[in-house]
C-alpha positions as CSV (number, residue, x, y, z in Angstrom):
1,X,0.0,0.0,0.0
2,X,2.8,2.4,0.9
3,X,4.6,1.7,-2.4
4,X,1.4,2.3,-4.3
5,X,0.8,5.7,-2.6
6,X,4.4,6.6,-3.2
7,X,4.0,5.8,-6.9
8,X,0.8,7.7,-7.1
9,X,2.4,10.8,-5.5
10,X,5.3,10.6,-7.8
11,X,3.0,10.4,-10.8
12,X,1.1,13.5,-9.6
13,X,4.3,15.5,-9.0
14,X,6.0,14.4,-12.2
15,X,3.1,14.1,-14.7
16,X,-0.2,15.5,-13.5
17,X,1.0,18.7,-11.9
18,X,3.3,19.8,-14.8
19,X,0.5,19.1,-17.3
20,X,-1.9,21.3,-15.3
21,X,0.7,24.1,-15.1
22,X,1.4,23.9,-18.8
23,X,-2.3,23.9,-19.7
24,X,-2.9,26.9,-17.3
25,X,0.0,28.8,-18.9
26,X,-1.3,28.0,-22.4
27,X,-5.0,28.6,-21.9
28,X,-4.9,31.6,-19.6
29,X,-4.5,34.2,-22.4
30,X,-7.6,32.7,-24.2
31,X,-9.6,32.6,-21.1
32,X,-8.7,36.2,-20.4
33,X,-9.7,37.2,-23.9
34,X,-13.1,35.4,-23.4
35,X,-13.7,37.2,-20.1
36,X,-12.8,40.6,-21.6
37,X,-15.1,40.0,-24.6
38,X,-18.0,39.2,-22.3
39,X,-17.5,42.3,-20.1
40,X,-19.2,45.6,-20.8
41,X,-16.9,48.3,-22.1
42,X,-18.0,50.7,-19.4
43,X,-17.0,48.3,-16.6
44,X,-13.9,47.0,-18.2
45,X,-11.5,49.6,-16.8
46,X,-13.3,50.0,-13.5
47,X,-14.1,46.4,-12.4
48,X,-11.8,44.5,-14.8
49,X,-12.8,41.4,-16.9
50,X,-15.4,39.3,-15.0
51,X,-18.3,36.9,-15.6
52,X,-20.5,39.0,-13.3
53,X,-22.9,40.8,-15.5
54,X,-21.6,39.0,-18.6
55,X,-23.0,40.3,-21.9
56,X,-22.8,39.6,-25.6
57,X,-22.8,43.3,-26.4
58,X,-19.3,43.3,-27.9
59,X,-20.2,40.4,-30.2
60,X,-23.4,42.2,-31.3
61,X,-21.5,45.4,-32.0
62,X,-18.9,43.4,-33.8
63,X,-21.3,42.2,-36.4
64,X,-23.8,45.0,-36.4
65,X,-21.6,48.1,-36.6
66,X,-18.1,46.9,-37.6
67,X,-19.4,44.5,-40.3
68,X,-17.3,41.5,-39.2
69,X,-19.6,39.1,-41.0
70,X,-18.3,40.3,-44.4
71,X,-14.7,39.9,-43.2
72,X,-15.4,36.3,-42.1
73,X,-16.9,35.6,-45.6
74,X,-13.8,37.1,-47.2
75,X,-11.5,34.9,-45.1
76,X,-13.6,31.9,-45.9
77,X,-13.6,32.5,-49.6
78,X,-9.8,33.0,-49.6
79,X,-9.1,30.0,-47.4
80,X,-11.4,27.6,-49.4
81,X,-10.1,28.9,-52.7
82,X,-6.5,28.3,-51.5
83,X,-7.4,24.8,-50.5
84,X,-8.9,24.0,-53.9
85,X,-6.0,25.5,-55.8
86,X,-3.4,24.0,-53.5
87,X,-4.8,20.4,-53.6
88,X,-5.5,20.6,-57.3
89,X,-1.9,21.3,-58.0
90,X,-0.1,19.5,-55.2
91,X,-1.8,16.1,-55.4
92,X,-1.0,15.5,-59.2
93,X,2.5,16.9,-58.6
94,X,3.1,14.6,-55.6
95,X,1.9,11.7,-57.7
96,X,4.3,12.5,-60.4
97,X,7.2,12.8,-58.0
98,X,6.3,9.6,-56.3
99,X,5.7,7.4,-59.3
100,X,8.2,8.7,-61.9
101,X,11.9,9.0,-61.9
102,X,13.0,11.8,-64.2
103,X,15.9,14.1,-64.6
104,X,15.9,17.0,-62.2
105,X,13.4,15.3,-59.8
106,X,15.6,15.7,-56.7
107,X,16.5,19.3,-57.7
108,X,12.8,20.2,-58.0
109,X,12.0,18.6,-54.7
110,X,14.9,20.5,-53.1
111,X,13.6,23.8,-54.5
112,X,10.2,23.2,-53.0
113,X,12.0,22.8,-49.6
114,X,14.2,25.8,-50.1
115,X,11.2,28.0,-50.9
116,X,9.9,27.4,-47.3
117,X,13.1,28.7,-45.9
118,X,12.6,32.3,-47.1
119,X,10.4,34.7,-45.1
120,X,7.1,35.9,-46.6
121,X,8.2,39.5,-46.5
122,X,10.7,38.8,-49.4
123,X,7.9,37.7,-51.7
124,X,5.6,40.7,-50.9
125,X,7.1,43.2,-53.3
126,X,7.4,41.0,-56.4
127,X,3.9,39.6,-55.8
128,X,2.5,43.0,-55.3
129,X,4.1,44.3,-58.6
130,X,2.8,41.2,-60.4
131,X,-0.7,41.5,-59.1
132,X,-0.8,45.2,-59.8
133,X,0.4,44.6,-63.4
134,X,-2.4,42.0,-63.8
135,X,-5.0,44.2,-62.2
136,X,-5.7,41.7,-59.4
137,X,-4.9,43.8,-56.4
138,X,-7.8,43.9,-53.9
139,X,-9.4,40.7,-55.3
140,X,-9.9,37.2,-54.0
141,X,-7.7,35.8,-56.8
142,X,-4.7,37.8,-55.6
143,X,-4.9,36.4,-52.1
144,X,-5.6,32.9,-53.2
145,X,-2.6,32.9,-55.6
146,X,-0.3,34.5,-53.0
147,X,-1.3,32.0,-50.3
148,X,-0.9,29.1,-52.7
149,X,2.8,30.1,-53.2
150,X,3.3,29.2,-49.6
151,X,1.0,26.2,-49.2
152,X,1.9,24.3,-52.4
153,X,5.6,23.5,-51.7
154,X,4.9,22.0,-48.3
155,X,1.8,20.2,-49.6
156,X,3.8,18.6,-52.4
157,X,6.3,17.3,-49.9
158,X,3.7,16.0,-47.5
159,X,1.6,14.3,-50.3
160,X,4.7,12.8,-51.9
161,X,5.6,11.1,-48.7
162,X,2.1,9.7,-48.3
163,X,1.8,8.4,-51.8
164,X,5.2,6.7,-51.6
165,X,3.6,4.5,-49.0
166,X,0.9,3.2,-51.4
167,X,2.2,0.1,-53.4
168,X,2.9,0.7,-57.1
169,X,1.4,-2.7,-57.8
170,X,-2.1,-1.2,-57.2
171,X,-1.5,1.4,-60.0
172,X,-0.2,-1.3,-62.3
173,X,-3.2,-3.6,-61.5
174,X,-5.6,-0.8,-62.3
175,X,-3.9,0.0,-65.6
176,X,-3.8,-3.7,-66.5
177,X,-7.6,-3.7,-66.0
178,X,-8.0,-0.9,-68.5
179,X,-7.5,2.3,-66.5
180,X,-5.3,5.1,-67.8
181,X,-2.7,6.7,-65.6
182,X,-5.2,9.4,-64.5
183,X,-7.8,6.7,-64.0
184,X,-5.5,4.8,-61.6
185,X,-4.8,8.1,-59.8
186,X,-8.4,9.0,-59.3
187,X,-9.9,5.5,-58.8
188,X,-7.2,3.8,-56.8
189,X,-4.6,6.2,-55.3
190,X,-6.8,9.2,-54.2
191,X,-9.3,7.0,-52.2
192,X,-6.3,5.5,-50.3
193,X,-4.9,9.0,-49.8
194,X,-8.0,10.4,-48.1
195,X,-6.4,10.9,-44.7
196,X,-3.4,12.6,-46.2
197,X,-5.5,14.8,-48.4
198,X,-7.6,15.9,-45.4
199,X,-4.5,16.6,-43.4
200,X,-3.0,18.6,-46.2
201,X,-6.3,20.5,-46.9
202,X,-6.6,21.4,-43.2
203,X,-3.0,22.7,-43.1
204,X,-3.7,24.8,-46.2
205,X,-7.0,26.1,-44.8
206,X,-5.5,27.1,-41.4
207,X,-2.5,28.7,-43.0
208,X,-4.6,30.8,-45.4
209,X,-7.1,31.7,-42.6
210,X,-4.4,33.0,-40.3
211,X,-2.3,34.8,-42.9
212,X,-1.9,38.5,-42.3
213,X,0.9,39.9,-44.4
214,X,-0.5,39.0,-47.8
215,X,-4.0,40.1,-46.7
216,X,-2.7,43.5,-45.6
217,X,-0.7,44.1,-48.7
218,X,-2.8,42.6,-51.5
219,X,-6.2,43.2,-50.0
220,X,-8.0,46.5,-49.6
221,X,-11.5,47.8,-49.3
222,X,-13.2,45.2,-51.4
223,X,-11.5,42.2,-49.8
224,X,-10.5,42.5,-46.1
225,X,-10.0,39.2,-44.3
226,X,-10.5,39.0,-40.5
227,X,-6.8,39.2,-39.7
228,X,-6.7,42.7,-41.2
229,X,-10.2,43.6,-39.9
230,X,-9.1,42.8,-36.3
231,X,-6.0,45.0,-36.7
232,X,-8.2,48.0,-37.7
233,X,-9.9,47.8,-34.3
234,X,-6.7,49.2,-32.8
235,X,-7.0,52.9,-33.0
236,X,-4.3,55.5,-32.8
237,X,-5.4,56.9,-29.4
238,X,-7.9,54.3,-28.2
239,X,-8.2,50.5,-28.3
240,X,-11.6,48.9,-28.2
241,X,-10.6,46.0,-26.0
242,X,-14.0,44.5,-25.9
243,X,-14.4,44.5,-29.7
244,X,-10.8,43.4,-30.2
245,X,-11.0,40.4,-28.0
246,X,-14.4,39.4,-29.4
247,X,-13.0,39.6,-32.9
248,X,-10.1,37.4,-31.8
249,X,-12.4,34.8,-30.3
250,X,-14.7,34.8,-33.4
251,X,-11.7,34.8,-35.8
252,X,-10.1,31.8,-34.1
253,X,-13.3,29.8,-33.8
254,X,-13.7,28.4,-37.4
255,X,-10.1,27.0,-37.6
256,X,-10.4,25.6,-34.0
257,X,-13.7,23.9,-34.7
258,X,-12.4,22.5,-38.0
259,X,-9.4,21.0,-36.2
260,X,-11.5,19.5,-33.5
261,X,-14.0,17.9,-35.9
262,X,-11.4,16.1,-38.0
263,X,-8.7,15.8,-35.4
264,X,-8.3,12.0,-35.8
265,X,-8.0,12.1,-39.6
266,X,-5.6,15.0,-39.4
267,X,-3.3,13.3,-36.9
268,X,-3.4,10.0,-38.9
269,X,-2.7,11.8,-42.2
270,X,0.2,13.8,-40.8
271,X,1.7,10.9,-39.0
272,X,1.5,8.7,-42.1
273,X,3.0,11.4,-44.3
274,X,5.9,11.8,-41.8
275,X,7.0,8.2,-41.6
276,X,6.4,6.9,-45.1
277,X,8.8,7.6,-48.0
């Protein structure tokens, strides 16, 4: 009995207590944001954030007066468009890198990796000049293309590793039965790649949803994602803390819910893509 109690105390001190401390440290900013968003603006600087007299006034103002709903729609269109473009290009490219051995293959894969080493700020100026020349500034297309430049290289690497784990014999069997190369891809490989595709799509969506630099530079009045809209709530002489925290909570909610809904598939896809190849 004494040994069991000692073992239990050791587990509490070495595992449970550190986990509780880490969770408290990690979640406390978000809990503070939630309390601030539920506190009336008039009481915020006198009583501080509190659940006493909690109200949804800041959330109502956020959608009624600030027009945050339109910003959410802009972010959703850009994120979904980036997912469609990213998957449409990265999946066939990954299949080609996985199934064919051609000259320059390793060099191209290395270039995809090197692209991710450069900060986004280096791409802003050339992308802005390109979009301005094409007349795409302040459009959804500009932000979708810009976000795709970041999402596609990593997605190709991730999907290539996943497709490498699917036996080539399945492709050959499908083509022996009369399928073309594209038929084998769509009928055999893609169904087996569903966890990897979901994981890659979620990565692209979250990356595009949270992106700020491209949205600030290539967006404008017509297209203003939530990352830019939240920043406009910070005035030169005054900060609307209630609106700001409410906007942060609402802005983080879609990506968080998406992650929680498909968490199992996401983890399975990312794990498989990491160890296969």
